[in-house]
Kinemage of the C-alpha trace (Angstrom):
@kinemage 1
@onewidth
@group {chain A} dominant
@subgroup {mainchain}
@vectorlist {calphas} color= white
{ca met a 1} P -2.820 3.176 -21.104
{ca his a 2} L -1.995 6.427 -19.196
{ca his a 3} L -3.261 6.934 -16.166
{ca gln a 4} L -5.503 10.638 -15.807
{ca val a 5} L -4.032 12.898 -13.099
{ca pro a 6} L -6.368 15.908 -12.941
{ca thr a 7} L -4.006 19.016 -12.116
{ca asp a 8} L -5.066 22.018 -9.828
{ca ser a 9} L -5.565 24.470 -13.042
{ca gly a 10} L -8.229 21.820 -14.718
{ca glu a 11} L -5.679 20.207 -17.363
{ca thr a 12} L -5.312 16.365 -16.761
{ca tyr a 13} L -1.701 14.961 -17.469
{ca ala a 14} L -1.641 11.439 -18.756
{ca trp a 15} L 0.335 9.636 -16.352
{ca pro a 16} L 1.589 5.775 -18.152
{ca ala a 17} L 0.207 3.094 -16.769
{ca ala a 18} L 2.485 0.414 -15.543
{ca ala a 19} L 2.898 -2.269 -18.272
{ca thr a 20} L 3.420 -5.919 -17.433
{ca ala a 21} L 7.600 -6.660 -18.609
{ca pro a 22} L 8.538 -9.985 -19.887
{ca ala a 23} L 10.603 -12.381 -16.707
{ca gln a 24} L 14.286 -10.580 -18.579
{ca gln a 25} L 12.862 -6.883 -18.575
{ca gln a 26} L 11.299 -7.242 -14.803
{ca ala a 27} L 15.179 -6.698 -13.029
{ca ala a 28} L 14.683 -3.035 -14.840
{ca ala a 29} L 11.012 -2.338 -13.496
{ca pro a 30} L 12.181 -1.113 -10.129
{ca ala a 31} L 14.689 1.326 -12.024
{ca ala a 32} L 11.500 2.265 -14.274
{ca gly a 33} L 9.221 3.484 -10.860
{ca thr a 34} L 11.765 4.966 -9.317
{ca asp a 35} L 11.750 7.020 -12.698
{ca arg a 36} L 8.272 7.738 -12.635
{ca val a 37} L 8.375 8.491 -8.873
{ca thr a 38} L 10.823 11.579 -10.015
{ca gln a 39} L 9.382 12.388 -12.834
{ca leu a 40} L 6.062 12.929 -10.521
{ca ala a 41} L 8.298 14.502 -7.799
{ca glu a 42} L 9.154 17.175 -10.054
{ca leu a 43} L 5.404 17.598 -11.037
{ca tyr a 44} L 5.014 18.021 -7.614
{ca ala a 45} L 7.484 20.291 -6.945
{ca gln a 46} L 6.484 22.218 -10.496
{ca gly a 47} L 2.549 22.663 -8.740
{ca val a 48} L 1.201 20.839 -11.145
{ca val a 49} L 0.365 17.839 -9.169
{ca ser a 50} L -0.945 18.348 -5.377
{ca glu a 51} L 0.043 17.248 -2.690
{ca glu a 52} L -2.803 14.605 -2.775
{ca glu a 53} L -2.653 13.566 -6.373
{ca phe a 54} L 1.323 12.954 -5.610
{ca ala a 55} L 0.580 11.235 -2.541
{ca ala a 56} L -1.705 8.781 -4.706
{ca glu a 57} L 0.487 8.152 -7.444
{ca lys a 58} L 3.618 7.550 -5.816
{ca ala a 59} L 1.343 4.752 -3.809
{ca arg a 60} L 0.054 3.126 -6.785
{ca ile a 61} L 3.636 2.833 -8.376
{ca leu a 62} L 5.425 1.388 -5.807
{ca asn a 63} L 3.043 -1.367 -5.030
{ca ser a 64} L 3.000 -2.350 -8.684
């Protein structure tokens, strides 16, 4: 499942939804979230997502 993020240009970027990790993989979950926020920051820097989209998606990632 993907979270659809609309861009200013009218395109839609499919951001992967957070997956529930098995107990042995939960330690890797914070690193995966950090990687996703880093990728999101790169999209924001490139102008692919707006400041509002960046903030909302970052909050969703960090709260999952």
